[in-house]
C-alpha positions as CSV (number, residue, x, y, z in Angstrom):
1,X,0.0,0.0,0.0
2,X,2.7,2.5,1.0
3,X,4.6,1.8,-2.2
4,X,1.5,2.2,-4.2
5,X,0.6,5.6,-2.7
6,X,4.1,7.0,-2.9
7,X,4.2,6.0,-6.5
8,X,0.9,7.7,-7.2
9,X,1.8,10.9,-5.4
10,X,5.1,11.2,-7.2
11,X,3.6,10.6,-10.6
12,X,0.2,12.2,-10.3
13,X,0.5,15.2,-7.9
14,X,-0.8,18.0,-9.9
15,X,-0.8,21.7,-9.2
16,X,-3.5,24.1,-10.6
17,X,-2.7,27.8,-10.8
18,X,-5.2,30.7,-11.1
19,X,-4.7,30.6,-14.8
20,X,-6.6,27.2,-14.7
21,X,-3.7,25.5,-16.5
22,X,-3.1,22.1,-15.0
23,X,0.6,21.0,-14.8
24,X,2.0,17.6,-13.9
25,X,4.3,17.8,-10.8
26,X,7.8,17.0,-11.8
27,X,9.6,18.3,-8.7
28,X,8.9,18.3,-5.0
29,X,9.2,22.1,-4.6
30,X,7.0,25.0,-5.6
31,X,7.1,28.7,-5.5
32,X,3.9,30.6,-4.6
33,X,3.2,34.3,-4.6
34,X,2.3,35.9,-1.3
35,X,-1.4,36.1,-0.7
36,X,-2.5,33.7,-3.5
37,X,-4.5,30.5,-3.5
38,X,-3.4,27.3,-5.2
39,X,-4.9,23.9,-6.0
40,X,-3.2,20.6,-5.1
41,X,-4.2,17.0,-5.9
42,X,-3.0,13.4,-5.9
43,X,-4.2,10.1,-7.4
44,X,-6.0,11.8,-10.3
45,X,-5.2,8.7,-12.4
46,X,-7.4,6.6,-10.1
47,X,-10.4,8.8,-10.8
48,X,-11.8,12.2,-10.1
49,X,-12.0,11.4,-6.4
50,X,-8.7,9.6,-6.2
51,X,-8.3,6.0,-5.1
52,X,-11.7,4.4,-4.2
53,X,-12.1,4.1,-0.5
54,X,-9.2,6.4,0.4
55,X,-9.3,9.5,2.5
56,X,-6.6,12.2,2.4
57,X,-5.2,14.3,5.2
58,X,-3.6,17.5,4.2
59,X,-1.6,19.9,6.4
60,X,1.1,22.6,6.4
61,X,3.7,21.6,8.9
62,X,4.9,25.1,10.0
63,X,2.9,26.9,12.7
64,X,3.3,30.3,10.9
65,X,0.9,29.0,8.2
66,X,-2.1,31.3,8.5
67,X,-4.0,30.2,5.5
68,X,-7.0,27.9,4.9
69,X,-7.1,24.4,3.4
70,X,-10.3,23.8,1.6
71,X,-11.9,20.4,0.7
72,X,-9.8,18.6,3.4
73,X,-10.0,14.8,3.2
74,X,-10.3,14.8,-0.5
75,X,-7.6,14.1,-3.1
76,X,-8.0,17.6,-4.5
77,X,-7.7,20.7,-2.3
78,X,-7.3,24.4,-2.5
79,X,-4.9,26.2,-0.2
80,X,-5.5,29.9,0.4
81,X,-2.1,30.9,1.6
82,X,-3.6,34.2,2.8
83,X,-1.3,36.3,4.9
84,X,1.2,33.5,5.5
85,X,4.6,35.1,5.9
86,X,7.2,34.8,3.2
87,X,9.3,31.7,3.7
88,X,9.6,28.0,3.1
89,X,6.6,25.6,4.1
90,X,6.0,21.9,3.9
91,X,2.6,20.8,2.5
92,X,2.0,17.1,3.6
93,X,-0.6,14.6,2.5
94,X,-1.3,11.2,4.0
95,X,-3.6,8.7,2.3
96,X,-5.7,6.2,4.5
97,X,-7.4,3.2,3.0
98,X,-9.1,0.4,5.0
99,X,-7.7,1.9,8.1
100,X,-4.2,1.6,6.7
101,X,-2.2,4.8,6.3
102,X,0.4,5.4,3.8
103,X,3.6,7.3,4.1
104,X,3.4,11.1,4.1
105,X,4.2,12.8,0.9
106,X,5.6,16.3,1.2
107,X,5.7,19.2,-1.2
108,X,8.1,22.1,-0.3
109,X,6.3,25.4,-1.0
110,X,8.2,28.6,-0.9
111,X,6.1,31.7,-0.5
112,X,7.9,34.6,-2.3
113,X,7.1,38.2,-1.6
114,X,5.2,40.3,-4.1
115,X,7.2,42.7,-6.1
116,X,7.0,46.3,-4.8
117,X,6.7,49.1,-7.3
118,X,6.7,52.9,-6.6
119,X,6.1,55.8,-9.0
120,X,7.4,59.2,-8.6
121,X,5.2,62.3,-8.5
122,X,6.0,65.2,-10.9
123,X,5.2,68.9,-11.0
124,X,5.7,70.6,-14.4
125,X,4.7,73.7,-16.2
126,X,2.2,73.8,-19.0
127,X,3.8,72.8,-22.2
128,X,6.5,70.7,-20.5
129,X,6.8,66.9,-20.2
130,X,7.2,64.8,-17.1
131,X,8.7,61.3,-16.9
132,X,7.3,58.9,-14.5
133,X,9.5,55.9,-13.5
134,X,8.2,52.6,-12.1
135,X,10.9,51.6,-9.6
136,X,10.6,47.9,-8.6
137,X,12.0,45.9,-5.7
138,X,13.8,43.6,-6.4
139,X,15.3,45.7,-9.2
140,X,14.5,45.0,-12.8
141,X,17.6,43.6,-14.4
142,X,16.2,43.4,-17.9
143,X,12.9,41.8,-18.6
144,X,12.1,40.5,-15.2
145,X,8.7,42.3,-15.0
146,X,5.6,43.0,-17.0
147,X,4.3,46.6,-16.5
148,X,0.6,47.6,-16.6
149,X,-0.2,51.3,-16.5
150,X,-3.4,53.1,-15.9
151,X,-3.5,56.7,-17.2
152,X,-6.0,59.6,-16.8
153,X,-6.9,59.3,-20.5
154,X,-7.4,55.6,-20.3
155,X,-4.6,55.0,-22.9
156,X,-2.3,52.1,-22.5
157,X,1.4,53.0,-23.0
158,X,2.4,49.4,-23.1
159,X,4.9,47.2,-21.2
160,X,7.3,50.0,-20.3
161,X,9.0,50.9,-17.1
162,X,8.6,54.7,-17.6
163,X,6.3,57.0,-19.4
164,X,6.5,60.6,-20.5
165,X,3.4,62.8,-20.3
166,X,2.3,66.4,-20.3
167,X,-1.2,65.7,-19.0
168,X,-2.1,66.2,-15.3
169,X,-3.7,63.4,-13.3
170,X,-3.1,60.2,-11.4
171,X,-1.0,57.5,-13.1
172,X,-0.8,54.0,-11.6
173,X,1.2,50.9,-12.4
174,X,1.3,47.2,-11.5
175,X,4.1,44.9,-12.2
176,X,4.1,41.1,-12.6
177,X,7.2,39.0,-12.2
178,X,8.2,35.8,-14.0
179,X,6.3,33.7,-11.3
180,X,3.1,35.7,-12.1
181,X,3.3,37.6,-8.8
182,X,1.5,40.9,-9.2
183,X,2.4,43.9,-7.1
184,X,0.0,46.2,-5.4
185,X,-0.7,49.2,-7.7
186,X,1.4,52.3,-7.0
187,X,0.3,55.8,-8.1
188,X,2.2,58.9,-9.1
189,X,0.5,62.3,-9.5
190,X,1.4,64.7,-12.2
191,X,0.6,68.4,-11.5
192,X,0.6,70.8,-14.4
193,X,1.0,74.4,-13.4
194,X,-0.2,77.1,-15.8
195,X,2.2,79.4,-17.5
196,X,2.1,83.1,-16.5
197,X,0.8,85.7,-18.9
198,X,3.5,87.4,-20.8
199,X,2.4,90.5,-22.7
200,X,4.0,93.9,-23.6
201,X,2.0,97.1,-23.8
202,X,4.0,100.1,-25.2
203,X,3.3,103.5,-23.7
204,X,3.5,105.5,-26.8
205,X,4.7,105.0,-30.3
206,X,7.3,102.3,-31.0
207,X,8.7,104.4,-33.9
208,X,10.5,107.6,-32.9
209,X,13.5,109.7,-33.6
210,X,17.0,109.2,-32.2
211,X,17.2,110.6,-28.7
212,X,13.6,109.6,-27.9
213,X,12.4,106.5,-26.1
214,X,9.3,104.4,-25.5
215,X,8.3,102.7,-22.2
216,X,7.5,99.0,-22.6
217,X,5.2,97.7,-19.9
218,X,4.8,94.0,-19.1
219,X,1.7,92.6,-17.4
220,X,1.9,92.7,-13.6
221,X,0.7,90.3,-10.9
222,X,1.8,88.7,-7.6
223,X,5.0,86.8,-7.4
224,X,6.1,87.6,-10.9
225,X,9.7,88.1,-12.0
226,X,10.9,89.7,-15.2
227,X,13.8,89.5,-17.6
228,X,13.8,91.8,-20.6
229,X,15.4,90.7,-23.9
230,X,16.7,92.6,-26.8
231,X,17.1,90.6,-30.0
232,X,16.6,87.4,-28.0
233,X,19.4,88.2,-25.6
234,X,19.1,89.1,-21.9
235,X,19.5,92.7,-21.1
236,X,21.7,92.9,-18.1
237,X,19.9,94.5,-15.1
238,X,16.5,94.8,-16.9
239,X,14.4,92.9,-14.4
240,X,11.5,95.3,-13.7
241,X,8.0,95.2,-15.0
242,X,8.8,98.0,-17.4
243,X,11.7,98.9,-19.7
244,X,12.7,102.1,-21.5
245,X,13.8,101.2,-25.0
246,X,16.0,103.7,-26.8
247,X,17.4,101.6,-29.7
248,X,16.0,99.8,-32.7
249,X,15.4,96.1,-32.0
250,X,12.9,93.4,-31.2
251,X,12.1,93.4,-27.5
252,X,10.5,90.6,-25.5
253,X,10.0,89.9,-21.8
254,X,10.4,86.6,-20.0
255,X,7.9,86.3,-17.1
256,X,8.4,83.8,-14.2
257,X,5.6,83.1,-11.8
258,X,5.6,81.7,-8.3
259,X,5.6,78.1,-9.5
260,X,8.8,78.9,-11.5
261,X,6.9,78.5,-14.7
262,X,8.3,80.7,-17.5
263,X,6.8,82.2,-20.6
264,X,8.3,84.7,-23.0
265,X,6.2,87.2,-24.7
266,X,5.8,87.8,-28.4
267,X,8.5,90.3,-29.6
268,X,7.6,93.9,-30.2
269,X,9.6,95.9,-32.7
270,X,11.0,99.3,-31.8
271,X,12.3,101.5,-34.7
272,X,14.5,104.5,-34.0
273,X,14.8,106.8,-37.0
274,X,18.2,108.7,-37.4
275,X,18.3,112.5,-37.2
276,X,18.9,114.5,-40.3
277,X,22.2,116.3,-40.6
278,X,21.9,120.0,-39.7
279,X,25.1,121.8,-40.8
280,X,25.6,125.2,-42.3
281,X,28.2,125.8,-45.1
282,X,29.0,128.7,-47.4
283,X,30.5,129.0,-50.9
284,X,34.3,129.0,-51.0
285,X,34.4,132.5,-52.6
286,X,32.3,134.0,-49.8
287,X,33.1,135.0,-46.3
288,X,31.1,135.2,-43.0
289,X,32.6,138.7,-42.4
290,X,31.9,141.5,-44.8
291,X,31.1,145.2,-45.2
292,X,27.7,146.8,-45.0
293,X,25.8,146.3,-48.2
294,X,27.3,142.9,-48.8
295,X,25.9,139.4,-48.1
296,X,26.7,135.8,-47.6
297,X,24.6,132.8,-48.7
298,X,24.2,130.2,-45.9
299,X,23.6,126.7,-47.3
300,X,22.2,123.5,-45.8
301,X,24.7,120.7,-46.2
302,X,21.8,118.2,-46.5
303,X,19.2,119.1,-49.1
304,X,17.0,116.0,-49.8
305,X,13.4,115.6,-48.5
306,X,13.8,118.2,-45.8
307,X,12.0,121.2,-44.4
308,X,14.1,124.2,-43.2
309,X,13.9,126.9,-40.6
310,X,16.6,129.5,-40.5
311,X,16.7,131.5,-37.3
312,X,18.6,134.5,-36.1
313,X,19.9,135.1,-32.6
314,X,16.5,136.4,-31.5
315,X,15.0,133.0,-32.5
316,X,13.0,134.6,-35.3
317,X,12.5,132.5,-38.4
318,X,14.1,134.4,-41.2
319,X,14.0,131.7,-44.0
320,X,12.5,128.4,-44.9
321,X,14.5,127.3,-48.0
322,X,17.7,125.3,-48.3
323,X,19.7,128.5,-48.4
324,X,19.5,131.9,-46.8
325,X,21.1,135.2,-47.9
326,X,22.4,136.9,-44.7
327,X,22.9,140.7,-44.8
328,X,22.9,141.5,-41.1
329,X,25.2,140.6,-38.2
330,X,23.7,137.7,-36.2
331,X,24.2,134.2,-35.0
332,X,22.3,132.0,-37.4
333,X,21.0,128.4,-36.8
334,X,19.4,126.0,-39.1
335,X,16.7,123.5,-38.1
336,X,16.1,120.7,-40.6
337,X,13.1,118.3,-40.5
338,X,13.0,115.1,-42.5
339,X,10.1,113.0,-43.8
340,X,9.9,111.1,-40.5
341,X,9.4,114.2,-38.6
342,X,12.8,114.0,-37.1
343,X,14.7,117.2,-36.6
344,X,18.1,118.5,-35.8
345,X,19.5,122.0,-35.1
346,X,22.9,123.1,-36.3
347,X,25.5,124.9,-34.4
348,X,25.3,128.7,-34.6
349,X,27.1,130.3,-37.5
350,X,28.2,133.9,-36.8
351,X,27.8,136.5,-39.5
352,X,29.7,139.8,-38.9
353,X,28.7,142.9,-41.0
354,X,31.0,145.9,-40.5
355,X,29.5,149.3,-41.1
356,X,30.9,151.6,-43.8
357,X,32.8,154.6,-42.4
358,X,31.3,158.0,-42.5
359,X,32.7,159.9,-45.5
360,X,30.9,163.2,-45.0
361,X,32.9,166.5,-45.5
362,X,32.7,169.6,-43.4
363,X,33.9,172.9,-44.9
364,X,35.8,175.1,-42.4
365,X,34.8,178.4,-43.9
366,X,33.1,179.6,-47.1
367,X,33.5,177.4,-50.1
368,X,33.3,180.4,-52.4
369,X,36.3,182.7,-52.1
370,X,38.5,185.0,-54.0
371,X,41.6,183.9,-55.8
372,X,44.4,183.7,-53.3
373,X,42.2,182.4,-50.6
374,X,41.3,178.8,-49.7
375,X,38.9,176.6,-47.7
376,X,39.8,173.7,-45.4
377,X,37.6,170.5,-46.1
378,X,37.6,168.2,-43.1
379,X,36.5,164.5,-42.9
380,X,35.5,162.7,-39.7
381,X,38.7,161.6,-38.0
382,X,38.9,158.2,-36.2
383,X,41.7,155.8,-35.4
384,X,42.4,153.4,-38.2
385,X,40.7,155.5,-40.8
386,X,42.6,156.1,-44.1
387,X,41.8,158.9,-46.5
388,X,42.0,159.7,-50.2
389,X,40.7,163.0,-51.4
390,X,39.4,163.5,-55.0
391,X,38.9,166.5,-57.2
392,X,36.2,165.8,-59.8
393,X,36.5,162.1,-58.9
394,X,40.2,162.0,-59.6
395,X,42.5,161.1,-56.7
396,X,44.6,164.0,-55.6
397,X,48.2,162.7,-55.2
398,X,49.4,162.9,-51.6
399,X,46.0,164.1,-50.3
400,X,45.8,161.4,-47.6
401,X,45.0,163.3,-44.4
402,X,41.7,163.7,-42.7
403,X,41.5,167.3,-44.0
404,X,42.4,169.0,-47.3
405,X,43.0,172.7,-48.2
406,X,41.1,173.5,-51.4
407,X,42.4,176.5,-53.4
408,X,40.9,175.7,-56.7
409,X,37.4,175.5,-58.0
410,X,36.2,171.9,-58.2
411,X,33.9,169.2,-56.8
412,X,35.7,167.6,-53.9
413,X,35.1,164.2,-52.3
414,X,36.9,161.9,-49.9
415,X,37.2,158.1,-49.7
416,X,37.4,156.9,-46.1
417,X,38.7,153.3,-45.5
418,X,38.3,151.6,-42.1
419,X,41.5,149.6,-41.6
420,X,40.5,148.4,-38.2
421,X,39.1,145.2,-39.8
422,X,40.4,142.9,-42.4
423,X,37.4,143.8,-44.6
424,X,38.8,147.4,-45.1
425,X,35.4,148.8,-45.6
426,X,35.4,152.1,-47.4
427,X,33.0,154.8,-48.5
428,X,33.3,157.8,-50.8
429,X,31.4,161.0,-50.0
430,X,28.0,160.6,-51.4
431,X,27.7,164.4,-52.0
432,X,30.7,166.3,-53.3
433,X,31.6,169.7,-51.9
434,X,31.6,172.4,-54.5
435,X,34.4,174.9,-54.1
436,X,34.3,178.2,-56.2
437,X,37.4,180.4,-56.6
438,X,36.6,183.9,-57.9
439,X,39.1,185.6,-60.1
440,X,40.3,188.9,-59.0
441,X,39.3,191.8,-61.3
442,X,42.0,193.1,-63.6
443,X,42.0,196.9,-63.4
444,X,43.7,198.8,-66.2
445,X,46.1,201.6,-65.4
446,X,44.5,204.9,-64.6
447,X,44.2,207.0,-67.5
448,X,44.7,210.7,-67.2
449,X,44.3,213.7,-69.5
């Protein structure tokens, strides 16, 4: 009997797993996942109920066994291992037939711990991606586990140990090892923080003339930080909510909120128009210093698509063309305005006009006299004045003093030259002085009788 039972147990002991696949026992050891139930049987070759007339006594030897044996006394049982601790256990069966008991047959059952999986949480900003990693104990050395993910969208990313996502929600994963042991699900939470608003509002026109500016204002709010950029590059020190732009470029602002989420605004273009050239020139043959009655033509160096304002030292507009004929002493400036409305004012150009000297003549005594007499003609005397007297418009040789003694009838004039200035301004008497010399009468000798 004993030999018969042992032979049957060794040949026919069959283990059923949850997958309902029946396997012929070929070894006296078995590994079982913690917390699972397994089916065990003997003598199946003798019929569904085993050997006719036999009863079967099943037990787990170790006292730490805390499970339940179902269908005791039959040849086919189910063992719910329940919370039996991880370790090695001995499942024994003894067959009794006609009051005779066979030898105990033992199966060594090793309860192995379930794999433990953890998933990291992640906090990201809108538009970014987070990677969730399923970390397993014992570690995955290659293809030790099968991964099963549950995602907020219901999508299945497949048998992978990590997933990358930009969607907020709860992500859970279970792993199954090569024994079919399935872990308790572990969850990781993905939090997606919104990006801050990043907008620029210019205070004024973004197109202006050189020397001008425009204030660029970013949106404001609590816990916001700013970094202004010019042409895509950070502007050192520009970390306020506004920025004063003075140069042509594309400006943007990078805004960071309290969750350290960053957004860069759309660029705004600033255009700075150059100023026109405001410079005064004159013709090479002319001079800025001349005598009364003369002039100098002041010219704008730049002449295309401009408007002009010529002003004297009293800020009075005296001309509006590209040139101005100056005839008076003053400091002249030129304001030029281009098609963009940009203007520039030249440096002052000084024009000096020297007055002509007074060439009037004063006669010291009568200008009509008898032969043998004379009259002194006197010009105004000043330092630096030079004189040339004329008689009937012809220079009198040697007559270069401020006065001249006229003894002959004629029309007398004087040319006075002011040598105090390089211009040597001169003037000839506008009205000649007419001198008349009367001839003495010629008396014949006295006749007598």
